C-alpha positions in Angstrom: -2.9 -31.7 -14.7 -1.6 -35.0 -13.2 -0.4 -35.0 -9.6 3.3 -34.4 -9.3 3.8 -35.8 -5.8 2.2 -37.9 -3.1 0.6 -34.9 -1.5 -1.2 -33.9 -4.7 -2.2 -37.5 -5.4 -3.8 -37.7 -1.9 -5.7 -34.5 -2.4 -7.0 -35.6 -5.8 -8.4 -38.7 -4.1 -9.9 -36.7 -1.3 -11.5 -34.2 -3.7 -13.6 -37.0 -5.2 -15.6 -37.3 -1.9 -16.0 -33.6 -1.2 -19.7 -32.9 -0.7 -21.4 -30.5 -3.0 -22.3 -27.1 -1.7 -25.6 -27.1 0.2 -28.7 -25.1 -0.7 -28.3 -23.3 2.7 -24.8 -22.1 1.7 -25.8 -20.8 -1.7 -28.9 -19.2 -0.4 -26.9 -17.4 2.3 -24.6 -16.1 -0.5 -27.6 -14.8 -2.5 -28.8 -13.0 0.6 -25.5 -11.6 1.8 -23.0 -11.6 -1.1 -24.9 -9.6 -3.7 -25.1 -5.8 -3.9 -28.7 -5.1 -4.9 -29.4 -2.1 -7.0 -31.9 0.6 -6.2 -33.2 1.7 -9.6 -34.1 5.4 -9.6 -35.9 7.2 -12.4 -35.3 10.9 -13.3 -38.5 11.7 -11.5 -37.2 10.0 -8.3 -39.2 6.8 -8.3 -37.2 4.1 -6.6 -37.5 0.4 -7.3 -35.8 -2.3 -5.3 -34.3 -4.9 -7.7 -34.4 -7.6 -4.9 -38.1 -7.6 -4.1 -39.5 -5.4 -6.9 -41.1 -2.8 -4.5 -41.4 0.8 -5.8 -41.8 4.1 -3.9 -41.2 7.8 -4.3 -37.7 8.5 -3.2 -36.0 11.6 -1.9 -33.8 13.9 -3.9 -30.9 12.7 -6.1 -28.2 13.8 -3.6 -30.0 12.3 -0.6 -30.4 9.0 -2.5 -26.8 8.7 -3.6 -24.9 10.1 -0.7 -26.8 8.4 2.1 -27.6 4.7 2.8 -30.7 3.5 1.1 -32.8 0.6 2.3 -35.9 -0.8 0.8 -38.9 -0.1 3.0 -40.4 -3.4 2.0 -37.6 -6.0 2.4 -35.1 -3.8 4.2 -32.3 -4.7 1.7 -29.4 -2.2 1.5 -29.4 -0.8 -2.0 -26.8 0.9 -4.2 -28.8 3.7 -5.9 -28.3 4.1 -9.7 -30.2 6.8 -11.6 -30.4 5.3 -15.1 -32.7 4.3 -17.9 -31.2 0.9 -18.0 -33.7 -1.7 -16.7 -31.7 -4.9 -16.8 -28.7 -5.6 -14.5 -26.3 -8.5 -14.5 -23.6 -8.9 -11.8 -21.2 -11.5 -10.4 -19.8 -11.7 -6.9 -17.6 -14.0 -4.9 -18.3 -16.1 -1.8 -15.9 -18.3 0.2 -16.9 -21.4 2.0 -14.4 -22.7 4.6 -14.7 -26.3 5.4 -12.6 -29.4 6.4 -12.5 -32.7 4.6 -10.3 -35.8 4.9 -8.0 -34.0 7.3 -7.4 -31.0 4.9 -8.6 -27.4 5.2 -10.5 -26.5 2.1 -11.3 -23.0 0.9 -14.1 -23.1 -1.7 -14.5 -20.0 -4.0 -18.0 -19.7 -5.4 -19.0 -17.2 -8.0 -22.6 -15.9 -7.5 -24.7 -14.7 -10.5 -27.6 -12.2 -10.2 -29.7 -11.3 -13.2 -32.6 -8.9 -12.7 -35.0 -6.8 -14.6 -36.6 -3.9 -12.9 -40.0 -4.9 -11.5 -39.3 -8.6 -11.8 -38.0 -11.3 -9.5 -34.2 -11.7 -9.6 -32.7 -14.8 -11.0 -29.8 -16.3 -9.1 -27.2 -19.0 -10.0 -23.7 -20.0 -8.8 -20.6 -21.9 -9.9 -17.8 -23.2 -7.7 -14.7 -22.0 -9.6 -11.8 -22.8 -7.3 -10.7 -24.8 -4.3 -7.6 -24.4 -2.2 -6.6 -27.5 -0.2 -4.3 -27.0 2.8 -2.5 -29.8 4.6 -1.8 -29.7 8.4 1.9 -28.9 7.6 0.9 -25.8 5.5 1.4 -27.3 2.0 -1.4 -26.4 -0.4 -2.6 -27.1 -3.9 -5.3 -25.6 -6.1 -8.3 -27.0 -8.0 -9.9 -24.6 -10.4 -11.9 -24.3 -13.6 -10.1 -23.3 -16.8 -9.8 -19.6 -17.4 -10.0 -17.6 -20.7 -6.5 -16.4 -21.1 -6.6 -14.9 -24.6 -8.3 -11.8 -25.7 -9.1 -10.6 -22.2 -7.2 -8.8 -19.4 -9.3 -10.4 -16.6 -7.6 -13.2 -14.7 -10.9 -14.6 -13.4 -12.7 -15.0 -16.8 -13.7 -18.5 -15.9 -14.9 -21.1 -18.5 -17.8 -22.3 -16.4 -18.5 -25.6 -18.2 -15.0 -26.9 -17.5 -14.5 -29.2 -14.4 -12.5 -28.4 -11.3 -9.1 -29.9 -11.8 -5.7 -29.8 -10.2 -3.8 -26.7 -11.6 -0.2 -25.9 -11.7 1.3 -23.2 -9.5 4.9 -22.3 -10.1 5.7 -21.2 -6.6 9.4 -21.7 -6.9 9.7 -19.0 -9.5 10.0 -15.5 -7.9 8.8 -13.8 -11.1 5.7 -16.0 -11.4 2.4 -14.3 -10.7 0.0 -16.7 -9.1 -3.4 -15.6 -10.5 -5.2 -17.9 -8.1 -3.9 -15.9 -5.2 -5.5 -12.8 -6.7 -9.1 -14.2 -6.7 -11.3 -12.1 -4.5 -12.4 -13.7 -1.2 -15.8 -12.0 -1.2 -18.1 -12.7 1.7 -17.2 -15.6 3.9 -19.9 -18.2 4.8 -20.2 -17.8 8.7 -20.5 -21.5 9.5 -16.8 -22.5 9.2 -15.4 -25.9 9.8 -11.7 -25.9 10.8 -9.2 -28.7 11.0 -7.9 -29.3 14.6 -4.4 -27.9 13.7 -5.9 -24.6 12.9 -8.6 -24.6 15.6 -6.0 -25.0 18.3 -4.2 -21.7 17.3 -7.0 -19.7 18.8 -8.4 -18.3 15.6 -12.2 -17.8 15.5 -13.9 -15.9 12.8 -11.6 -12.9 12.3 -9.0 -12.9 9.5 -7.2 -9.7 10.6 -7.4 -8.2 7.1 -5.7 -11.3 5.5 -6.8 -13.8 2.9 -7.8 -17.0 4.6 -5.2 -19.0 2.6 -2.3 -16.8 3.7 -3.4 -16.7 7.4 -4.0 -20.4 7.6 -0.7 -21.3 6.0 1.2 -18.9 8.3 -0.5 -20.3 11.4 0.3 -23.9 10.3 4.0 -23.2 9.5 5.0 -20.7 12.2 4.0 -21.0 15.8 4.9 -17.3 16.4 1.6 -16.4 14.6 -0.3 -18.6 17.0 1.5 -16.9 19.9 0.4 -13.4 18.7 -3.2 -14.5 18.5 -3.3 -16.2 21.9 -1.6 -13.3 23.7 -3.9 -10.7 22.1 -1.3 -9.1 19.8 -3.6 -9.4 16.8 -2.9 -5.8 15.5 0.8 -6.7 15.4 0.0 -9.9 13.6 -1.9 -7.9 10.9 0.9 -5.3 10.7 3.6 -7.8 10.1 1.6 -9.9 7.7 0.7 -6.8 5.7 4.5 -6.0 5.3 5.4 -9.6 4.7 5.5 -12.3 7.3 9.3 -12.8 6.8 9.7 -9.5 8.7 8.7 -11.3 12.0 12.4 -12.1 12.5 13.2 -8.4 12.9 10.7 -7.9 15.7 10.3 -11.3 17.5 12.8 -10.8 20.3 11.3 -7.4 21.2 7.8 -8.9 21.0 8.8 -11.5 23.5 9.9 -8.8 25.9 6.6 -7.0 25.5 4.7 -10.3 26.2 6.8 -11.0 29.2 6.1 -7.5 30.6 2.4 -7.5 29.6 3.0 -4.4 27.5 0.1 -3.5 25.3 0.8 -2.3 21.8 -2.1 -0.1 20.8 -0.5 1.2 17.5 1.3 -1.7 15.8 2.6 0.4 12.9 4.0 3.1 15.3 5.7 0.4 17.4 7.3 -1.4 14.5 8.7 1.9 13.1 10.0 2.7 16.6 11.8 -0.7 16.9 13.3 -0.1 13.4 14.8 3.2 14.7 16.1 1.6 17.9 17.8 -1.0 15.7 19.3 1.7 13.5 20.8 3.4 16.6 22.1 0.2 18.0 19.9 0.1 21.1 19.3 -3.0 23.1 16.2 -4.7 21.7 16.2 -7.2 24.6 15.7 -4.3 27.1 12.2 -3.5 28.3 13.4 0.1 28.9 13.6 0.6 25.2 11.0 -1.7 23.7 8.2 -1.0 26.2 8.1 2.8 26.3 5.5 4.5 28.6 4.7 7.1 25.9 5.2 5.3 22.6 4.3 8.3 20.4 6.7 10.6 22.2 9.6 8.2 21.9 8.8 7.4 18.3 8.8 11.0 17.4 12.0 11.7 19.3 13.8 8.9 17.4 12.3 9.9 14.1 13.7 13.4 14.6 17.1 12.0 15.5 17.0 9.7 12.5 16.2 12.7 10.2 19.2 14.6 11.5 21.4 11.5 11.0 20.1 11.1 7.5 20.7 14.8 6.8 24.3 14.5 8.1 24.9 11.4 6.0 23.6 13.2 2.9 25.9 16.1 3.7 28.9 13.8 4.0 27.9 12.2 0.7 27.8 15.5 -1.0 31.1 16.7 0.5 32.8 13.6 -1.0 32.1 15.2 -4.4 34.1 18.3 -3.6 36.9 17.4 -6.0 34.5 16.7 -8.8 32.7 20.0 -8.1 35.9 21.9 -8.2 37.0 20.4 -11.5 33.8 21.5 -13.2 33.2 24.9 -11.6 36.8 26.2 -10.7 37.0 28.4 -13.7 34.2 30.6 -12.2 35.7 30.9 -8.8 36.5 34.5 -7.7 33.8 36.0 -9.9 32.1 38.9 -8.0 30.1 41.8 -9.3 28.3 44.7 -7.5 26.3 47.8 -8.1 27.7 49.5 -5.1 25.1 48.2 -2.7 24.2 44.6 -3.8 27.1 42.3 -4.1 26.8 38.9 -6.0 29.5 36.2 -5.9 29.9 32.6 -7.1 29.8 30.0 -4.3 33.0 28.1 -4.5 32.5 24.9 -2.6 29.9 22.2 -1.9 29.9 23.3 1.8 29.2 26.9 0.8 26.2 25.8 -1.3 24.9 23.5 1.5 25.3 26.4 4.0 23.4 28.7 1.7 20.5 26.3 1.5 20.4 25.9 5.3 20.5 29.6 6.0 18.0 30.5 3.3 15.7 27.5 4.0 15.4 26.3 0.4 16.7 23.3 -1.5 19.8 24.8 -3.2 21.9 22.6 -0.9 21.3 19.7 -3.2 22.3 21.6 -6.4 26.1 21.1 -6.0 25.9 18.0 -8.2 24.1 19.8 -11.1 26.8 20.3 -13.8 24.8 22.9 -15.7 24.1 25.1 -12.7 26.2 27.9 -11.4 25.1 29.0 -7.9 25.6 32.7 -6.8 24.7 34.4 -3.6 23.4 38.0 -3.5 24.2 40.0 -0.3 23.8 43.5 1.1 26.4 44.4 3.8 27.3 40.7 4.1 23.6 39.6 4.7 22.2 37.0 2.3 19.3 38.4 0.3 18.6 35.9 -2.5 20.2 32.9 -4.1 20.7 32.8 -7.9 20.9 29.7 -10.2 22.4 30.3 -13.6 22.3 27.8 -16.5 25.9 27.6 -17.8 24.9 26.2 -21.1 22.1 28.8 -21.7 23.7 31.7 -19.9 20.5 32.8 -18.3 19.0 32.9 -14.8 16.9 29.8 -14.0 15.7 31.0 -10.6 16.3 33.6 -8.0 14.9 33.1 -4.6 15.1 34.5 -1.1 14.4 33.0 2.3 11.9 30.1 2.0 11.8 30.5 -1.8 10.2 33.9 -1.5 11.3 36.9 -3.6 12.4 40.2 -2.0 12.1 43.8 -2.8 15.6 43.6 -4.3 14.6 40.8 -6.7 14.5 42.9 -9.9 17.8 44.7 -9.1 19.5 41.3 -8.5 18.2 39.9 -11.8 19.3 43.0 -13.7 22.8 42.9 -12.0 23.3 39.2 -13.0 22.0 39.7 -16.5 24.2 42.8 -17.1 27.2 40.8 -16.0 26.4 37.6 -17.9 29.3 38.4 -20.3 31.7 37.9 -17.4 30.4 34.4 -16.9 30.6 33.8 -20.6 34.3 34.9 -20.6 35.1 32.4 -17.8 33.3 29.7 -19.8 35.4 30.4 -22.9 38.7 30.6 -21.0 
């Protein structure tokens, strides 16, 4: 692809002088980026595929459920009990360097081919480079990928050169496959451009991909503030949910920084601030945003929010009272009894909601079900069980007592409803 702007043209020129990966870098990748197999026979003989050493191992469960290290080279092994003797695997490694004033992230695919008892064969291929400018702009160099006949986005065509590739970042429906490439192990000797180095970042990436973290640091000074003030857990939490959410919390974060308030649980604190915002509390007031007992205040507001949501849902259902009446009014006034148990049709949305609250089950949400007729069975005015009848099928769907349990009167209630089903059918035909 030809450069589309001045920035891309400059990066293309800079890429021509980028040094090749060193032998030290690739060797480190072979040592640290590859998961070596501990080949185990059915008789328990273990063979390290890294150095070829064999020994009599422990039982199958011990070998597979606990860490296994080769007694000869001390390599950590992934145990596989199999008759297969040849293993081929690929892994990623990222080398972070600086060149010509740009931050460069170099993605390297490591290859390991080994036959049990023989020395492993290693190779590598640099498959992608992400070039980041000091202002946060970036472009991608990559090898071609096999895009037909495979579901893998990183099926690289290794003999192709690294070239500038198109990224349609302005299309919100575009899936950038280059962002999905696994970071793998990161080569420890990083070289950072001054603009990133001054943000205070060292070797931690806080659970983020290096490209995302570096671009955020270069384009928003608030990320730098969070690192330098020690609010790294908050940085991770906000980046995990989308950095654009920083606007919702920034003023409250500033209050915390000013009051030297330590946020030990970033997720809990963000949820708490969301609840404060919902209830219209002052997010500039340290009294609210810096609670002494964060968990207790969080739980208190969560309970308050749950009650508010329940009330809102109740009001939403009550708005459908007229619709409920139009559908179910023909059944109103229907009552039948065997002399002890009395069963009647519930005649309003409020009655159905109250039934659910008293009986501690979910019938309160059934008022919107057109095919359901809700009845309440009582003895001397005390609720015993709630009955749901299918209007179209004229049969009992469910009959439940408190907390969805059945009572000793369950069979009598079912019989009473079934015996009086013709009354419901008469109302339906009227």
